[in-house]
TIROBA-508442 format. One line per 5 residues: number of its first residue (from 1); their letters; for each residue x, y, z of N, C-alpha, C, CB. Coordinates in Angstrom, 2 decimals, padded with zeros to 5 digits. Glycine has a CB too. Example, Ala and Ser with C-alpha at 12.3 -4.5 7.8 and 13.67 -1.06 7.14 Angstrom:
<nodes>
1) as) 013.19:-005.69:007.80:012.30:-004.50:007.80:013.20:-003.30:007.80:011.31:-004.47:009.05; 012.85:-002.25:007.08:013.67:-001.06:007.14:012.90:000.03:007.87:014.08:-000.60:005.72 .
</nodes>
This chain:
<nodes>
1) xxxxx) 000.84:-001.18:000.00:000.00:000.00:000.00:000.89:001.25:000.00:-000.96:000.00:001.22; 000.64:002.15:-000.91:001.45:003.36:-000.97:000.74:004.49:-000.25:001.74:003.75:-002.43; 001.52:005.36:000.31:000.99:006.51:001.04:000.51:007.56:000.05:002.07:007.11:002.00; -000.66:008.11:000.29:-001.18:009.18:-000.55:-000.34:010.43:-000.34:-002.67:009.46:-000.25; -000.09:011.15:-001.41:000.68:012.38:-001.32:000.00:013.37:-000.39:000.88:013.00:-002.71 .
6) xxxxx) 000.78:014.00:000.46:000.26:014.98:001.42:000.32:016.40:000.87:001.03:014.90:002.73; 000.62:016.53:-000.42:000.75:017.88:-000.99:000.40:017.88:-002.47:002.16:018.41:-000.78; 000.10:019.07:-002.96:-000.03:019.31:-004.39:000.68:020.62:-004.69:-001.55:019.34:-004.85; 001.23:020.73:-005.89:001.97:021.93:-006.28:001.36:022.51:-007.55:003.48:021.61:-006.49; 001.11:023.80:-007.52:000.67:024.53:-008.71:001.77:025.53:-009.05:-000.72:025.24:-008.49 .
11) xxxxx) 002.32:025.40:-010.24:003.35:026.34:-010.68:002.68:027.54:-011.32:004.34:025.66:-011.67; 003.09:028.72:-010.89:002.52:029.97:-011.36:003.57:030.72:-012.17:002.01:030.82:-010.18; 003.19:031.84:-012.75:004.10:032.58:-013.63:005.43:032.91:-012.97:003.44:033.87:-014.08; 005.41:033.31:-011.69:006.65:033.72:-011.04:006.95:032.96:-009.75:006.59:035.18:-010.74; 006.20:031.91:-009.49:006.41:031.18:-008.24:005.65:029.88:-008.20:006.02:032.03:-007.08 .
16) xxxxx) 005.40:029.43:-006.98:004.69:028.16:-006.79:003.78:028.24:-005.58:005.69:027.00:-006.64; 002.66:027.51:-005.68:001.69:027.41:-004.60:001.64:025.94:-004.19:000.26:027.93:-005.06; 002.01:025.67:-002.94:002.07:024.30:-002.43:000.98:024.15:-001.37:003.48:023.97:-001.83; 000.12:023.18:-001.57:-000.98:022.95:-000.62:-000.71:021.64:000.12:-002.37:022.90:-001.34; -000.50:021.75:001.43:-000.28:020.60:002.29:-001.62:020.16:002.87:000.75:020.93:003.42 .
21) xxxxx) -001.75:018.85:003.22:-003.01:018.39:003.80:-002.79:017.20:004.73:-003.98:018.01:002.69; -003.78:017.01:005.62:-003.77:015.87:006.52:-002.76:015.99:007.64:-003.51:014.62:005.75; -002.31:014.85:008.12:-001.27:014.78:009.14:000.06:014.99:008.44:-001.30:013.42:009.93; 000.71:016.10:008.71:001.89:016.55:007.97:003.15:016.35:008.79:001.75:018.04:007.58; 004.16:015.75:008.17:005.44:015.52:008.82:006.54:016.29:008.09:005.78:014.01:008.87 .
26) xxxxx) 007.70:016.31:008.70:008.87:016.90:008.07:009.11:016.27:006.70:010.12:016.73:008.97; 008.99:014.93:006.64:009.24:014.21:005.38:008.30:014.71:004.29:009.06:012.68:005.59; 007.02:014.96:004.62:006.06:015.47:003.62:006.49:016.83:003.08:004.66:015.56:004.24; 006.88:017.73:003.98:007.30:019.07:003.56:008.59:018.99:002.76:007.48:020.00:004.79; 009.51:018.13:003.18:010.76:017.96:002.45:010.51:017.42:001.05:011.71:017.02:003.22 .
31) xxxxx) 009.60:016.44:000.91:009.28:015.90:-000.42:008.70:016.99:-001.33:008.27:014.73:-000.30; 007.81:017.81:-000.79:007.24:018.91:-001.57:008.33:019.91:-001.98:006.13:019.64:-000.78; 009.21:020.21:-001.04:010.29:021.16:-001.30:011.25:020.63:-002.36:011.06:021.45:000.00; 011.61:019.37:-002.28:012.49:018.77:-003.28:011.83:018.76:-004.65:012.88:017.33:-002.87; 010.52:018.50:-004.69:009.80:018.57:-005.97:009.91:019.97:-006.58:008.31:018.20:-005.77 .
36) xxxxx) 009.82:021.00:-005.74:010.01:022.37:-006.24:011.41:022.56:-006.80:009.75:023.39:-005.12; 012.39:022.13:-006.02:013.78:022.32:-006.44:014.09:021.61:-007.75:014.72:021.82:-005.36; 013.44:020.49:-008.00:013.71:019.70:-009.20:012.99:020.24:-010.43:013.31:018.27:-008.97; 012.05:021.15:-010.26:011.32:021.70:-011.39:012.22:022.66:-012.16:010.02:022.41:-010.91; 012.21:022.59:-013.49:013.07:023.48:-014.28:012.84:024.97:-014.03:012.87:023.20:-015.74 .
41) xxxxx) 011.64:025.37:-013.62:011.36:026.78:-013.40:011.84:027.28:-012.03:009.88:027.04:-013.53; 012.36:026.39:-011.19:012.74:026.79:-009.85:013.75:027.94:-009.84:013.32:025.62:-009.10; 014.72:027.92:-010.72:015.78:028.94:-010.72:015.24:030.35:-010.95:016.82:028.62:-011.78; 014.08:030.46:-011.59:013.54:031.79:-011.87:012.36:032.17:-010.96:013.10:031.88:-013.32; 012.02:031.32:-010.01:010.90:031.62:-009.11:011.23:032.80:-008.20:010.54:030.40:-008.26 .
46) xxxxx) 010.22:033.65:-007.98:010.37:034.78:-007.08:009.72:034.53:-005.73:009.77:036.03:-007.71; 008.80:033.56:-005.66:008.13:033.29:-004.39:007.66:031.84:-004.29:006.93:034.23:-004.23; 007.40:031.45:-003.06:006.74:030.17:-002.75:005.66:030.47:-001.72:007.77:029.09:-002.22; 004.50:029.86:-001.92:003.42:029.95:-000.95:003.13:028.52:-000.49:002.13:030.63:-001.56; 003.26:028.28:000.80:002.93:026.99:001.39:001.63:027.15:002.18:004.09:026.46:002.31 .
51) xxxxx) 000.59:026.48:001.72:-000.74:026.57:002.32:-000.97:025.35:003.22:-001.84:026.67:001.22; -001.12:025.60:004.52:-001.33:024.54:005.50:-002.76:024.54:006.06:-000.33:024.69:006.65; -003.72:025.17:005.37:-005.08:025.26:005.89:-005.75:023.89:006.03:-005.91:026.15:004.99; -005.37:022.92:005.20:-005.97:021.58:005.27:-005.16:020.60:006.11:-006.13:021.03:003.87; -004.19:021.11:006.85:-003.38:020.25:007.73:-004.13:020.04:009.04:-001.97:020.87:007.99 .
56) xxxxx) -004.22:018.77:009.44:-004.93:018.44:010.68:-003.98:018.33:011.87:-005.69:017.13:010.52; -002.73:018.00:011.60:-001.69:018.00:012.63:-000.34:018.09:011.94:-001.77:016.72:013.53; 000.65:018.53:012.70:001.99:018.67:012.14:002.99:018.18:013.17:002.29:020.15:011.74; 004.01:017.48:012.67:004.98:016.88:013.58:006.39:017.07:013.04:004.67:015.38:013.78; 007.12:017.98:013.67:008.52:018.27:013.34:009.31:018.26:014.64:008.67:019.66:012.58 .
61) xxxxx) 010.50:017.71:014.60:011.40:017.85:015.75:012.11:019.20:015.64:012.44:016.67:015.82; 012.73:019.65:016.72:013.50:020.90:016.67:014.61:020.80:015.63:014.10:021.24:018.05; 015.26:019.65:015.56:016.33:019.44:014.58:015.79:019.58:013.16:016.97:018.05:014.77; 014.60:019.02:012.89:014.03:019.08:011.54:013.68:020.52:011.14:012.78:018.19:011.46; 013.26:021.33:012.09:012.98:022.74:011.79:014.28:023.43:011.35:012.37:023.47:013.03 .
66) xxxxx) 015.35:023.19:012.09:016.64:023.79:011.75:017.12:023.29:010.39:017.69:023.46:012.84; 017.00:022.00:010.16:017.46:021.43:008.88:016.68:022.02:007.70:017.30:019.90:008.89; 015.37:022.13:007.82:014.57:022.69:006.74:014.93:024.15:006.48:013.08:022.56:007.05; 015.10:024.92:007.53:015.48:026.33:007.38:016.83:026.45:006.70:015.50:027.04:008.74; 017.78:025.61:007.08:019.10:025.64:006.46:019.01:025.28:004.97:020.07:024.68:007.18 .
71) xxxxx) 018.29:024.21:004.66:018.13:023.81:003.26:017.50:024.93:002.44:017.26:022.53:003.16; 016.44:025.56:002.99:015.76:026.64:002.27:016.66:027.85:002.08:014.51:027.04:003.01; 017.47:028.18:003.07:018.34:029.35:002.92:019.39:029.11:001.85:019.02:029.69:004.25; 019.92:027.90:001.76:020.89:027.56:000.71:020.22:027.59:-000.66:021.53:026.17:000.97; 019.04:026.96:-000.77:018.32:026.94:-002.04:017.96:028.36:-002.48:017.05:026.08:-001.93 .
76) xxxxx) 017.62:029.21:-001.53:017.28:030.59:-001.85:018.42:031.37:-002.47:016.82:031.30:-000.62; 019.63:030.98:-002.15:020.80:031.66:-002.74:021.03:031.25:-004.19:022.06:031.35:-001.91; 020.40:030.14:-004.60:020.61:029.63:-005.95:019.49:030.06:-006.90:020.71:028.11:-005.94; 018.54:030.88:-006.42:017.41:031.28:-007.24:017.18:032.78:-007.10:016.14:030.50:-006.85; 016.15:033.25:-007.79:015.73:034.63:-007.66:014.70:034.79:-006.54:015.16:035.15:-008.98 .
81) xxxxx) 014.33:033.68:-005.89:013.27:033.71:-004.87:013.62:034.70:-003.77:013.05:032.32:-004.27; 012.69:035.58:-003.50:012.90:036.57:-002.44:011.82:036.51:-001.38:012.95:037.95:-003.03; 010.76:035.71:-001.61:009.65:035.67:-000.66:009.14:034.25:-000.44:008.52:036.56:-001.15; 008.77:033.99:000.81:008.08:032.75:001.16:006.93:033.10:002.09:009.04:031.72:001.81; 005.74:032.61:001.75:004.56:032.85:002.59:004.03:031.51:003.10:003.46:033.61:001.80 .
86) xxxxx) 003.62:031.51:004.35:002.96:030.37:004.98:001.52:030.78:005.24:003.69:029.93:006.31; 000.58:029.95:004.81:-000.84:030.18:005.05:-001.27:029.15:006.09:-001.69:030.08:003.73; -001.73:029.64:007.25:-002.07:028.70:008.32:-002.99:029.34:009.35:-000.82:028.19:009.00; -003.83:028.50:009.95:-004.62:028.89:011.11:-004.40:027.91:012.26:-006.10:028.97:010.75; -003.86:026.75:011.96:-003.60:025.73:013.00:-002.49:026.25:013.92:-003.19:024.35:012.36 .
91) xxxxx) -002.73:026.28:015.24:-001.74:026.85:016.17:-000.37:026.17:016.10:-002.27:026.76:017.58; -000.34:024.86:015.87:000.95:024.15:015.79:001.74:024.57:014.55:000.72:022.63:015.79; 001.04:024.80:013.45:001.72:025.24:012.22:002.26:026.66:012.42:000.75:025.20:011.00; 001.49:027.51:013.05:001.94:028.88:013.31:003.17:028.88:014.22:000.80:029.72:013.94; 003.15:028.07:015.25:004.31:027.97:016.16:005.53:027.43:015.43:003.97:027.06:017.36 .
96) xxxxx) 005.34:026.40:014.61:006.45:025.85:013.83:007.02:026.91:012.89:005.99:024.61:013.02; 006.14:027.72:012.29:006.58:028.79:011.38:007.44:029.82:012.12:005.37:029.48:010.74; 007.07:030.13:013.36:007.88:031.06:014.16:009.26:030.48:014.44:007.16:031.39:015.49; 009.31:029.20:014.78:010.61:028.55:015.04:011.46:028.52:013.78:010.40:027.11:015.58; 010.84:028.24:012.64:011.52:028.21:011.35:012.12:029.59:011.06:010.54:027.78:010.22 .
101) xxxxx) 011.31:030.63:011.22:011.77:032.00:010.92:012.94:032.42:011.81:010.62:032.99:011.10; 012.89:032.04:013.08:013.98:032.38:014.00:015.28:031.71:013.58:013.62:031.97:015.43; 015.19:030.59:012.90:016.37:029.83:012.50:016.98:030.36:011.21:016.00:028.36:012.33; 016.17:030.97:010.35:016.67:031.47:009.06:017.67:032.60:009.26:015.50:031.95:008.19; 018.73:032.60:008.47:019.61:033.77:008.48:018.81:034.99:008.01:020.87:033.54:007.57 .
106) xxxxx) 019.11:036.14:008.56:018.35:037.36:008.25:018.27:037.68:006.77:018.97:038.52:008.97; 019.30:037.41:006.02:019.34:037.82:004.61:018.76:036.77:003.66:020.74:038.12:004.21; 018.19:035.69:004.17:017.73:034.62:003.30:016.64:035.07:002.33:017.21:033.47:004.13; 015.49:035.47:002.83:014.38:035.94:002.01:013.31:036.50:002.94:013.81:034.80:001.11; 012.38:037.26:002.36:011.27:037.80:003.15:010.32:036.66:003.49:010.52:038.94:002.37 .
111) xxxxx) 009.70:036.74:004.66:008.88:035.64:005.17:007.61:036.20:005.79:009.67:034.79:006.21; 006.46:035.59:005.46:005.18:036.04:005.98:004.35:034.84:006.40:004.42:036.88:004.93; 003.66:034.98:007.53:002.65:034.01:007.94:001.32:034.75:007.93:002.96:033.38:009.36; 000.34:034.19:007.22:-000.98:034.80:007.11:-002.05:033.71:007.15:-001.10:035.63:005.81; -003.30:034.12:007.24:-004.37:033.12:007.36:-005.20:032.91:006.10:-005.27:033.50:008.47 .
116) xxxxx) -004.84:033.60:005.00:-005.58:033.38:003.75:-004.63:033.27:002.56:-006.58:034.51:003.51; -004.96:032.41:001.61:-004.15:032.34:000.38:-004.14:033.66:-000.38:-004.65:031.24:-000.53; -005.25:034.39:-000.33:-005.33:035.67:-001.06:-004.34:036.68:-000.51:-006.76:036.24:-000.97; -004.24:036.76:000.81:-003.27:037.69:001.43:-001.85:037.26:001.11:-003.48:037.76:002.96; -001.60:035.95:001.11:-000.26:035.45:000.79:000.12:035.80:-000.65:-000.19:033.93:001.00 .
121) xxxxx) -000.81:035.57:-001.58:-000.52:035.85:-002.98:-000.35:037.34:-003.24:-001.63:035.29:-003.86; -001.19:038.16:-002.63:-001.06:039.62:-002.79:000.31:040.08:-002.32:-002.16:040.36:-002.02; 000.75:039.59:-001.16:002.06:039.97:-000.61:003.20:039.43:-001.49:002.21:039.44:000.85; 003.08:038.17:-001.91:004.17:037.52:-002.66:004.37:038.13:-004.04:003.90:036.03:-002.79; 003.30:038.60:-004.63:003.40:039.10:-006.01:003.59:040.61:-006.12:002.16:038.71:-006.76 .
126) xx) 003.54:041.32:-004.98:003.78:042.76:-005.04:005.27:043.02:-005.27:003.30:043.46:-003.75; 005.55:044.09:-005.99:006.95:044.39:-006.29:007.49:045.45:-005.37:007.10:044.84:-007.74 .
</nodes>
């Protein structure tokens, strides 16, 4: 029996919209992130939006938060990406996002946590 994918990715003109769902683990987010990195348009992306509104629970260790932030900061140096938005209302996702942001080097990219995809997209696409 194979595990159903916990994410879907929509590639947009200047970025990507990733929708996570269900019980979400570090491995799920890492798989989605690697899928982004492997896409030919990744080098020219200006933003990523990760939507966690359909997540029912999230499970990351402190080490995994640090590892993901480090991976993202390195990947950000290899692209034009300047913005990452997290869409969430689940308290655990919001707390994880705060821990992630504290771990990122200051110069990595702009980071926003919001509760609607519309607010995330408006912020990510503004120049």
